[in-house]
Structures are given as C-alpha cells and as structure tokens.
C-alpha positions in Angstrom: 126.4 46.2 -151.6 124.7 43.5 -149.5 122.7 44.5 -146.4 124.2 42.5 -143.5 120.8 42.3 -141.8 119.3 40.8 -144.9 122.2 38.4 -145.1 121.6 37.1 -141.6 117.9 37.0 -142.0 118.3 34.8 -145.1 120.5 32.4 -143.1 118.0 32.2 -140.3 115.2 31.4 -142.8 117.2 28.7 -144.5 118.4 27.0 -141.3 115.1 27.2 -139.5 113.3 25.8 -142.5 115.7 22.9 -142.6 114.9 22.1 -139.0 111.2 22.9 -139.1 109.7 22.9 -142.6 106.3 24.3 -141.8 107.7 27.6 -140.6 108.0 29.3 -143.9 106.0 32.6 -143.5 106.0 35.8 -145.4 109.7 36.5 -144.6 110.8 33.3 -146.2 108.5 33.8 -149.2 109.8 37.3 -149.8 113.4 36.2 -149.7 113.0 33.0 -151.7 110.8 34.9 -154.2 113.6 37.2 -155.1 116.3 35.6 -157.3 118.5 38.7 -156.9 118.4 38.5 -153.1 118.9 34.7 -153.2 122.0 35.1 -155.4 123.3 37.9 -153.2 122.8 35.8 -150.1 124.6 32.8 -151.6 127.4 35.0 -153.0 128.0 36.7 -149.6 128.2 33.3 -148.0 130.8 31.9 -150.4 132.4 35.1 -151.6 135.9 33.5 -151.5 134.9 30.6 -153.8 136.4 30.2 -157.2 132.9 29.8 -158.8 129.2 29.4 -157.9 126.6 28.1 -160.3 122.9 28.6 -159.8 121.0 25.9 -161.7 117.4 25.2 -160.8 116.4 21.5 -160.9 113.2 19.6 -160.7 112.6 17.0 -158.0 112.5 14.5 -160.8 116.0 15.5 -161.9 117.3 15.3 -158.4 115.9 11.8 -158.0 117.7 10.9 -161.2 121.0 12.1 -159.6 120.1 10.0 -156.5 119.4 7.0 -158.6 122.8 7.3 -160.4 124.6 7.6 -157.0 125.7 11.1 -157.6 124.6 12.6 -154.3 127.1 12.2 -151.4 127.0 13.0 -147.7 130.3 14.1 -145.9 130.1 13.1 -142.2 132.9 15.4 -141.5 130.3 18.1 -141.0 126.9 16.6 -141.9 124.7 15.1 -139.2 122.3 12.1 -139.1 118.7 12.2 -140.4 116.7 13.8 -137.7 113.3 15.0 -139.1 110.1 13.6 -137.6 107.3 12.2 -139.7 105.3 15.3 -139.3 108.2 17.5 -140.5 108.5 15.4 -143.6 104.8 15.4 -144.3 104.7 19.2 -143.9 107.5 19.6 -146.5 105.7 17.3 -149.0 102.5 19.4 -148.4 104.5 22.6 -149.2 105.7 21.1 -152.5 102.3 19.9 -153.6 100.8 23.3 -152.6 103.7 24.9 -154.7 105.0 26.9 -151.7 108.6 28.2 -151.9 111.1 26.3 -149.9 114.9 27.0 -149.3 117.5 26.3 -151.9 119.8 23.4 -151.9 123.6 24.0 -151.7 125.9 21.4 -153.2 129.6 21.1 -153.9 131.3 19.5 -156.9 133.1 16.4 -155.9 136.6 15.8 -157.1 138.3 12.5 -156.7 137.1 8.9 -156.4 133.3 9.4 -156.1 131.8 11.4 -159.0 128.8 13.7 -158.2 127.8 16.3 -155.6 128.4 16.7 -151.9 125.3 17.9 -149.9 126.2 21.1 -148.0 122.8 22.4 -147.1 119.5 20.5 -147.5 120.2 17.0 -146.5 116.9 16.6 -144.5 114.9 18.1 -147.4 116.5 16.1 -150.1 116.2 12.8 -148.2 112.6 13.6 -147.5 111.9 13.9 -151.2 113.5 10.6 -152.2 112.1 8.6 -149.3 108.6 9.9 -150.1 109.0 8.7 -153.7 110.1 5.3 -152.4 107.0 4.9 -150.1 108.7 5.4 -146.8 105.8 7.5 -145.5 102.4 8.9 -146.6 101.1 12.5 -146.9 99.3 14.2 -144.1 96.0 12.6 -145.3 97.5 9.1 -145.5 98.2 8.8 -149.2 101.4 7.4 -150.7 103.4 8.3 -153.8 102.3 6.4 -156.9 105.5 4.9 -158.1 103.8 3.5 -161.3 103.6 7.1 -162.5 107.4 7.6 -162.3 109.4 5.3 -164.6 112.8 5.9 -162.9 111.5 5.0 -159.5 109.4 2.1 -160.9 112.5 0.6 -162.5 114.5 1.1 -159.3 111.7 -0.7 -157.3 111.8 -3.5 -159.9 115.5 -4.2 -159.2 114.8 -4.6 -155.5 116.2 -1.2 -154.4 113.1 -0.6 -152.4 109.8 -2.3 -151.7 106.5 -1.0 -153.1 103.6 -0.2 -150.7 100.6 -2.6 -151.2 96.9 -2.0 -150.6 97.4 1.7 -149.7 95.7 4.9 -151.1 97.9 6.7 -153.6 98.1 10.4 -154.5 96.6 11.4 -157.8 98.5 11.5 -161.1 98.1 15.3 -161.0 99.8 15.5 -157.6 102.6 13.2 -158.8 103.3 15.5 -161.7 103.1 18.6 -159.5 105.6 17.0 -157.1 108.0 15.8 -159.7 108.0 19.0 -161.7 108.5 21.2 -158.6 111.7 23.2 -159.3 114.3 23.7 -156.6 116.8 26.5 -156.5 120.2 24.8 -156.6 123.6 26.4 -156.0 126.7 24.4 -156.8 130.1 25.3 -155.4 132.9 24.5 -157.8 136.5 24.1 -156.9 136.0 24.8 -153.2 138.5 23.5 -150.7 137.5 21.5 -147.6 138.2 24.5 -145.5 135.9 26.7 -147.6 133.1 24.1 -147.5 133.5 23.8 -143.7 133.3 27.6 -143.4 130.1 27.8 -145.4 128.5 24.9 -143.5 129.4 26.5 -140.2 127.9 29.9 -141.2 124.7 28.4 -142.4 124.2 26.4 -139.2 125.5 29.1 -136.8 122.7 31.5 -137.8 119.9 28.9 -137.3 117.9 29.5 -134.2 116.6 25.9 -134.0 119.9 24.2 -133.5 120.6 22.8 -130.0 123.5 24.3 -128.1 125.7 21.3 -128.9 124.8 21.2 -132.5 125.8 24.8 -132.8 129.1 24.1 -131.1 130.0 21.2 -133.3 128.6 22.6 -136.6 131.4 22.6 -139.2 134.2 22.6 -136.6 137.1 20.4 -137.5 139.5 20.8 -134.5 140.8 17.8 -132.7 138.5 18.1 -129.6 135.2 18.4 -131.6 136.4 15.5 -133.8 137.1 13.3 -130.8 133.6 14.1 -129.4 131.9 13.5 -132.7 133.7 10.1 -133.3 133.1 8.8 -129.8 129.4 9.8 -130.1 129.1 7.9 -133.4 130.7 4.9 -131.9 128.4 4.8 -128.9 125.3 5.5 -130.9 126.1 3.0 -133.5 125.9 5.3 -136.5 129.6 5.1 -137.2 130.5 5.0 -140.9 132.9 6.0 -143.6 133.4 9.7 -143.9 131.8 9.9 -147.3 128.7 7.9 -148.1 125.9 8.0 -150.6 122.6 9.7 -149.7 120.9 6.3 -150.1 123.0 4.9 -147.3 122.0 7.6 -144.7 119.1 5.5 -143.3 121.6 2.8 -142.3 123.5 5.2 -140.0 120.4 7.1 -138.7 118.4 6.5 -135.6 114.8 5.3 -135.3 113.0 6.8 -132.4 110.3 4.8 -130.6 107.3 7.0 -131.8 108.6 7.9 -135.2 109.6 4.7 -137.0 111.3 5.5 -140.3 112.9 2.1 -140.9 116.4 3.5 -140.0 119.0 0.9 -139.0 119.9 2.2 -135.5 117.2 1.5 -132.9 117.3 4.2 -130.3 116.4 1.7 -127.6 119.6 -0.2 -128.3 121.9 2.9 -128.0 123.9 2.9 -124.7 122.5 6.3 -123.6 118.9 5.3 -124.0 119.4 1.6 -123.1 120.7 2.7 -119.7 118.2 5.5 -119.2 120.8 8.3 -119.2 119.1 10.1 -122.0 115.7 10.0 -123.6 115.6 8.8 -127.2 114.6 12.3 -128.4 117.7 13.7 -126.7 119.8 12.0 -129.4 118.2 14.3 -132.0 119.6 17.3 -130.2 123.1 15.8 -129.7 122.8 15.7 -125.9 125.0 12.6 -125.9 127.7 14.6 -127.6 127.3 17.4 -125.0 127.7 14.8 -122.2 130.9 13.4 -123.8 132.3 16.9 -124.3 131.7 17.7 -120.7 133.4 14.5 -119.5 136.3 14.8 -122.0 137.1 18.4 -121.1 137.1 17.6 -117.4 139.4 14.5 -117.8 141.7 15.6 -120.6 142.1 19.1 -119.2 143.2 17.8 -115.8 140.5 19.5 -113.8 136.7 19.6 -113.6 134.9 22.3 -115.5 131.6 23.8 -114.4 128.6 22.0 -115.8 127.2 24.9 -117.7 126.4 26.2 -121.2 129.0 29.0 -120.8 131.8 26.6 -119.8 131.3 24.4 -122.8 130.9 27.4 -125.1 134.3 28.5 -123.9 135.8 25.1 -124.7 134.6 25.3 -128.3 135.2 29.1 -128.8 138.1 29.2 -131.3 140.9 31.3 -130.0 139.6 31.5 -126.4 142.0 30.8 -123.5 139.9 27.7 -122.5 139.8 26.4 -126.1 143.6 26.7 -126.3 144.0 25.0 -122.9 141.9 22.0 -123.8 143.4 21.8 -127.3 147.0 21.7 -125.9 145.9 19.2 -123.2 144.3 16.9 -125.7 147.4 17.0 -127.9 149.5 15.9 -125.0 146.9 13.3 -123.7 146.2 11.8 -127.1 142.7 11.5 -128.7 143.1 7.7 -129.3 144.2 7.1 -125.7 141.2 9.0 -124.3 138.8 7.3 -126.7 140.0 3.8 -125.6 139.7 4.8 -122.0 136.2 6.2 -122.5 135.0 3.0 -124.1 136.6 0.9 -121.4 134.9 2.8 -118.6 131.6 2.5 -120.5 132.1 -1.3 -120.6 132.8 -1.4 -116.9 129.7 0.6 -116.1 127.7 -1.7 -118.3 129.1 -4.7 -116.4 128.3 -3.1 -113.0 124.7 -2.4 -114.1 124.1 -5.9 -115.3 125.8 -7.7 -112.3 123.6 -9.6 -109.9 120.1 -8.3 -110.5 120.5 -6.9 -114.1 118.8 -3.6 -114.5 119.1 -0.2 -116.2 121.7 2.1 -114.7 118.9 4.6 -114.1 116.9 2.0 -112.1 120.0 1.1 -110.1 121.0 4.7 -109.2 117.5 6.1 -108.3 115.5 5.0 -105.3 112.2 5.9 -106.9 111.3 4.8 -110.4 111.7 7.6 -112.9 111.9 8.2 -116.6 113.9 11.4 -116.2 117.4 11.6 -117.9 120.3 12.0 -115.6 123.3 13.1 -117.6 124.7 15.3 -114.8 124.8 12.3 -112.4 126.2 10.0 -115.1 129.0 12.5 -115.8 130.3 12.5 -112.2 129.8 8.7 -112.0 131.9 8.3 -115.1 134.7 10.6 -113.9 134.8 8.8 -110.6 135.2 5.4 -112.4 137.9 6.9 -114.7 140.0 8.3 -111.9 140.0 5.1 -110.0 140.3 2.6 -112.9 142.6 4.5 -115.2 144.2 7.3 -113.1 144.9 5.1 -110.0 145.2 1.7 -111.7 142.5 -0.2 -109.9 140.3 -3.0 -111.2 136.9 -4.1 -110.1 137.2 -7.3 -108.0 133.5 -7.8 -107.3 131.0 -6.3 -109.8 128.0 -7.4 -107.7 129.4 -5.6 -104.7 129.9 -2.4 -106.7 126.4 -2.8 -108.1 125.0 -2.9 -104.6 127.2 -0.1 -103.4 125.7 2.2 -106.0 122.1 1.3 -105.4 120.0 4.4 -104.7 123.0 6.7 -105.3 120.8 9.7 -105.8 120.2 9.7 -102.0 123.9 9.9 -101.3 125.0 12.7 -103.7 123.6 16.1 -104.5 121.6 15.8 -107.7 119.9 19.2 -107.5 120.1 21.7 -110.4 122.5 23.8 -108.3 125.2 21.2 -108.1 127.0 22.3 -111.2 130.2 24.0 -110.0 133.6 22.2 -110.2 133.7 22.1 -106.3 130.2 20.6 -106.0 131.0 18.0 -108.7 134.2 17.1 -106.9 132.3 16.4 -103.7 129.9 14.0 -105.6 132.8 12.3 -107.2 134.6 11.7 -103.9 131.4 10.3 -102.4 131.1 7.8 -105.3 134.7 6.8 -105.1 134.3 6.1 -101.3 131.4 3.8 -102.1 133.2 1.6 -104.6 136.8 1.8 -103.6 136.5 -1.1 -101.1 135.6 -3.5 -104.0 138.7 -2.7 -106.1 142.1 -4.4 -106.4 145.3 -3.2 -107.9 145.7 -3.8 -111.6 147.1 -2.2 -114.7 145.1 -1.5 -117.8 147.6 -1.8 -120.6 145.2 -4.2 -122.4 142.4 -1.6 -122.9 144.2 0.3 -125.7 142.9 -1.7 -128.6 139.6 -2.0 -130.4 137.9 -4.8 -128.6 135.5 -3.1 -126.3 131.7 -3.7 -126.6 131.5 -0.2 -128.3 134.2 -1.0 -130.8 132.7 -4.4 -131.8 129.2 -3.0 -132.1 130.6 -0.2 -134.3 132.4 -2.7 -136.5 129.4 -4.9 -136.9 127.3 -1.9 -137.9 129.9 -0.6 -140.3 130.0 -4.0 -142.0 126.5 -3.3 -143.4 127.8 -0.4 -145.4 131.5 -1.3 -146.0 130.8 -4.9 -146.9 134.1 -5.2 -148.9 136.1 -4.2 -145.8 134.4 -6.4 -143.2 133.7 -10.1 -142.9 131.6 -11.8 -140.2 131.9 -15.5 -139.4 129.9 -17.4 -136.8 132.8 -19.6 -135.7 135.2 -22.4 -136.6 132.9 -25.4 -136.0 130.3 -27.0 -138.2 126.8 -26.1 -137.4 125.7 -29.7 -136.6 125.6 -31.9 -133.5 129.1 -33.2 -134.0 130.6 -29.8 -132.9 133.6 -30.7 -135.0 136.0 -28.3 -136.7 135.1 -27.2 -140.2 138.2 -28.1 -142.2 137.4 -25.4 -144.8 137.4 -22.6 -142.3 141.2 -21.9 -142.0 141.5 -21.5 -145.7 138.4 -19.3 -145.9 139.8 -17.0 -143.2 143.2 -16.8 -145.1 141.5 -16.0 -148.4 139.3 -13.3 -146.7 142.3 -11.6 -145.1 144.2 -11.5 -148.4 141.2 -10.2 -150.2 140.5 -7.4 -147.7 144.2 -6.4 -147.9 143.8 -6.1 -151.6 141.1 -3.5 -151.4 143.7 -0.9 -151.9 146.5 1.2 -150.5 145.6 2.9 -147.2 142.5 0.7 -146.9 142.0 -1.4 -143.8 139.4 -4.0 -142.8 138.3 -6.4 -140.1 137.3 -10.1 -139.8 135.1 -10.8 -136.8 134.7 -14.4 -135.6 131.6 -15.1 -133.4 129.1 -13.0 -135.3 126.4 -14.5 -137.6 125.2 -12.5 -140.5 122.4 -14.9 -141.3 119.4 -15.3 -139.0 119.3 -19.0 -139.9 122.8 -19.6 -138.6 122.1 -17.6 -135.5 119.0 -19.7 -134.8 121.0 -22.9 -135.4 123.7 -21.8 -133.0 121.1 -21.0 -130.4 119.5 -24.5 -130.8 122.8 -26.3 -130.7 124.4 -24.5 -127.8 121.6 -23.1 -125.8 123.0 -19.5 -125.9 121.0 -16.3 -126.5 122.6 -14.3 -129.3 122.9 -10.5 -128.9 121.4 -8.5 -131.7 123.4 -5.6 -133.2 121.2 -4.1 -135.9 120.4 -7.0 -138.3 123.4 -9.1 -137.2 123.6 -11.5 -134.3 126.6 -12.0 -132.0 126.7 -15.8 -131.1 130.2 -15.8 -129.7 133.1 -18.3 -129.7 133.2 -19.2 -126.0 130.6 -21.9 -126.8 133.0 -23.4 -129.4 135.9 -23.4 -127.0 133.8 -25.2 -124.4 132.7 -27.7 -127.0 136.3 -28.4 -127.9 137.1 -28.7 -124.2 139.8 -26.0 -124.4 140.4 -22.6 -122.9 139.6 -19.4 -124.8 143.4 -18.7 -125.0 143.9 -22.1 -126.8 141.0 -21.4 -129.1 142.5 -18.0 -130.1 145.9 -19.7 -130.5 144.2 -22.2 -132.9 143.1 -19.3 -135.1 146.6 -17.7 -135.0 148.3 -21.0 -135.9 145.9 -21.3 -138.9 147.0 -17.9 -140.1 150.6 -18.7 -139.4 150.5 -21.9 -141.4 148.9 -20.2 -144.4 151.1 -19.2 -147.3 150.2 -15.5 -146.9 152.7 -12.9 -148.2 154.6 -10.7 -145.8 154.2 -8.1 -144.4 150.5 -9.0 -144.3 150.9 -12.2 -142.3 152.9 -10.6 -139.6 150.6 -7.5 -139.4 147.5 -9.7 -139.1 149.0 -12.0 -136.5 149.9 -8.9 -134.4 146.4 -7.6 -134.6 144.4 -10.6 -133.4 142.5 -9.7 -130.2 139.8 -11.3 -128.1 136.9 -9.6 -126.3 134.7 -11.3 -123.7 131.7 -9.4 -125.1 129.0 -10.1 -122.6 130.4 -13.5 -121.9 129.9 -14.6 -125.5 133.5 -14.0 -126.8 134.4 -12.4 -130.1 137.7 -12.7 -131.9 138.8 -9.5 -133.8 141.3 -9.8 -136.6 142.3 -6.5 -138.1 143.8 -6.2 -141.6 146.1 -3.1 -141.5 146.7 -1.1 -144.7 149.2 -2.7 -147.1 151.6 -1.0 -149.4 151.4 -3.6 -152.1 149.3 -6.5 -153.5 149.1 -9.4 -151.1 149.2 -13.1 -152.1 147.9 -16.4 -150.8 149.5 -19.5 -152.2 150.8 -17.3 -155.0 147.3 -16.2 -156.0 145.5 -12.9 -155.8 142.2 -12.7 -154.0 139.7 -9.8 -154.0 136.4 -8.8 -152.5 133.4 -8.5 -154.8 130.9 -6.7 -152.5 130.7 -9.3 -149.7 132.2 -12.2 -151.5 135.9 -13.3 -151.7 137.0 -14.5 -155.2 140.3 -15.2 -157.0 141.4 -12.6 -159.6 142.3 -14.7 -162.5 142.0 -12.6 -165.7 144.7 -10.2 -166.8 142.3 -7.2 -166.5 141.3 -8.2 -163.0 145.0 -8.5 -161.9 145.8 -5.1 -163.5 142.9 -3.5 -161.6 144.2 -4.8 -158.3 147.7 -3.4 -159.2 146.2 0.0 -159.9 144.8 0.2 -156.4 148.4 0.4 -155.0 149.9 2.9 -157.3 
C-alpha cells in the first residue's frame, strides 16, 4: 500500500527541483535514494498505464538519443525553456558532485517520429545537452571539453553547434564524471494522450513553485485553455508545430535581457514587453497567458469577471459552474473568431501607440515615467477597444487623436489595487470609451477574420525557421537592382513553390510570404535601393512590397492582382489553383505591406505543367525518379 503523504511529497520534490535545481535537501535525497519508493511513486502516478519500464541511463547515453533525434517535446502540454543561467549551473554542479537529482519521465512515441516524448524533465535534459554543447559555463567559469566526448565532437564538426574558443575547460575527470552520471529513467509504454496529460497535470499540480497561471494550464486540454495557450504563443512569437525535437526548443524559447541563452525569441521584441505591459521576467511565469485568460473570459462570457485569482481559478476548475459557463459560451462564440478579434485589437492598439509621437503604450498611458507593469489597466483598455471596434462596429478615423486622448490615462481611471470588481472595471471601461468614441466612424470588420494581422505574420515568419519545408519567404517580385524591373523568373518560382508545399502530404498546409527577406544581404540591398527600414522578426527582415508597388507606379491592389494573375496563368492542377487564389491576402504591416499566400491541405498530388515538385528542406525541386514520385504518392494515401 502506498502512503498518500509520501506520494504527494515525492511529487513536490520532483516538481520543485525542476523549477529550482539547488533545492534538493535531505527530503529529496531520501526519496531519490530509495528505488522502492521511487518505483512506488511512479507506479502510483501512472497506475492505469499498460506498462512502465524503469531503465537507468547515463547522460552520455541520453546525449546519444538527442544526437539521433529521438527526444521529442509535445507543446500540447510542455512549456518553453525557462531556467535561468544560475539554475542551470546549479544542476551541473549537482551532477559533478554526484548529488541525486529527480528522475526523467518519458513516453514511447508511436507514429511518424520515432523516439521518446519528454513528460517530466525538459529543463534538466536541455540543461545537460546545452552544457555539453558549450552554451554556458560552470559556476566557476569553465566550459565542457567537447574534445573528450567523440559524439559531441563529431556533431560540432558537422556544424550542429559552434565550439567555444579561448576558454577554460573542465578537467577530463569532471567530463567523465558528468557523462557517466546515471539518471533514473521511467518510460511509459502504450499510454494514450489522455493518460499522458493526466500524468503531466498531476506532476505539475503538486509543484509549489509553479505560478498560478502555469498551475491552471498544466496539462489541461479543454478549448478555453487551448485558446489561451495558442494566442499566447502567437503573441510571444514561440509558435511552432505541436511536436518538435528537443534540439529545436531554443528556437521557440525566450531570451531575457539579463540571461542571454542564445534563444531565438528576444523578450524585448515580444508585444507585452515591447509595450511595457509586462516585464520580461513575467513571461517566465506566464503572466501574459493570465492576462489573455482574464480578457477572454470577460469577452466570450458576455460579462466582466472580477480580476482575481479566485475568479480565474473558477474558470479553469473542471466541472465548476463558471467553467461550464465559459466553455459553453466559447463553443457558441468560436475560438477562431475570438482569436482573430484579439489579434485585430492588438494591431489597433499598436497603431494608436505609434501614431504621432511614437512611444511605448506604458509611456503614453502614464503621466510619470515608470517601469511597473500594468496588465490590469491594459485589460480594461483592451476590452474598451473590443466593445467599440468589434461589438459596436466602429473604426478608428484618427489614430493620432486617439493617441492624444489616451495620454496620461492613469489620471482619469482608477488604477488602485482595489479596482478589481466587475463594477469597478466597468466604470474604467466606460471612461476609456468616452475618451476615444469621438474619434471613431462607423465601419464593419468582416476583413479581420483571416491570418494577416501583425501577430499572424510574425508567427508565420518565426515558424518558417523550424518548418522550412512548409514556408517560403520572398523579398518581392522585382530585381534587386536600380532598374526596379520585374524579375521574369519570379512567377514560375512562386508557382513551383506552391505546388511543392502542397505536395508535403495529406492534411499538410503551408504559406508563402512575399515581402520578407530571409537573407541579410537582400535586406540590406532593399534598404539601399528603396530607402526603407526593414523590420526584424527574429533572424528575418520584413522589407515589404509597398515599395515595389510604388516603383511600378501602381496601387497595392494592382500589385496583388499581378500576383494573382501570375498564379491564375500557371498550369497548376485543381483544386490547388482555386484554393490558393482564394487564400491570397494582403496586410499593411507597419506600412511596409506583406502578401500572404496560404496553401491549404490537398487530398492528392498537385502538378505544375504536368510535373511534380517537392520541398527538400527549404529548396523546391522537381521529383523526377520513380522512387521520388512513389514517395510523394505515399504521402497522400
């Protein structure tokens, strides 16, 4: 019989250790030092599983799995990389000192990607592999000696990571101690998605170090939490496929100003931080998701909720009356509809903030300079905009006037800690609406329900780094020279790319963005030729197409029609051609202009001029051999 108190204590030790690796202590050592207790704990956690294998592995062996792309992260329930440098260094110190650390929990993967899904231990495992690859030093400033580890040395030799130069290295003895350190590994075999979710939720629910919002979202797969999670990923810029390799986690994780890890998403570029709504460290605790959840529950539910921990807990509490009310309301409202409206309002707030004297939203709203976050004020500002622009069908006629009307807003509304009830929030919303209503005109918003907001385009650009076969970026239709003439090769390149993306497989979609340079040289050339300032999104540069329309002396509408006519004239098979033509959209995107061409999923192989084209990583090539053609056909069975 398993002691329930011991079961919960083990959960606490494991989850707390994952969040804060230097807090091991006697309790953790006693639990981890007892194989019987460890197995009892794990068995209690997954007592409904078909089978559970306990199989200790050395860090060297785990790195071998990593090198062979056998370790996968499921973003359905896993979060981003969040550990600080000190937390990582403390874990490495624990390993070198041979202290016990919590076990890893994996699940056998069945299906397309062979290997193991990480259930518990993402932060720890990524810390190990990134230390081996020279991402950070030990507490005393020494780096891993890659020359002592052939697997990593070979990986570095193929360009998978760069070796550190002119740095002090740990000793050969410490290298061996680190690589030989044996981790307790439990592998769930034959588990369903629901069972994995349940295990993940239990592990994370018992952890004391989780933030309120992390606790609410942990392992929950209902429609409302999914909406909040997806919107948050879009706004942060860490959007990705649901399943991705452990090696790809840095590309969807956030670099904080004081803890540079080399992750791809710069916190200062994230909407919440860029506008001063949250501090960069708030992203670690999912305060952005909490703000979205508060706004979404108030709008979708048809009435403001109190701004409080208890109110949001009720929204997330499975089976509660409030949870059922919000779930029913979202089913009626539509998650996709709300997501599109949310992104549109964010775009409008961005435009207001940058109108006239461009400044951070925080600097606009507060009379005195401050670095304090203001998510409570942002929430009522957002709801005020949503009710006017979406609910009442108004459009902003004068962005500068709205900008000026909102200046020093904190002096006109109640921003005290006590203004949290629904009635008090309603009073603040009414005040804001009174300030901006004179600068609005009637107008419908049927055109917002697409995927061409700033948030959408930024998300697609960031996804293109990981899903290179499904995305293509082109700087424009004109030559990069002083003639500003059309590149005659571009229409056929676009058609080939569309056909190749469509052939990625059944139920696979993709996107072609025109107006985005994936090469720094091209971006610099565009800037020199047209005098525009590209907007950086990660490693890519948005150069826009408005400059090309102007060079051709035609309207943006004519420019987009030119692209549509090129697709229409191509010998693309149906239904691909019709589906693509129906998906072409345009976004003003900070005045630069971006054309978005979606490639919807196809049921069969698509042809161009009777030929089959495919994507090889980020290249488009013709499939000419019998084996290549058969492979494409298999994708649609």
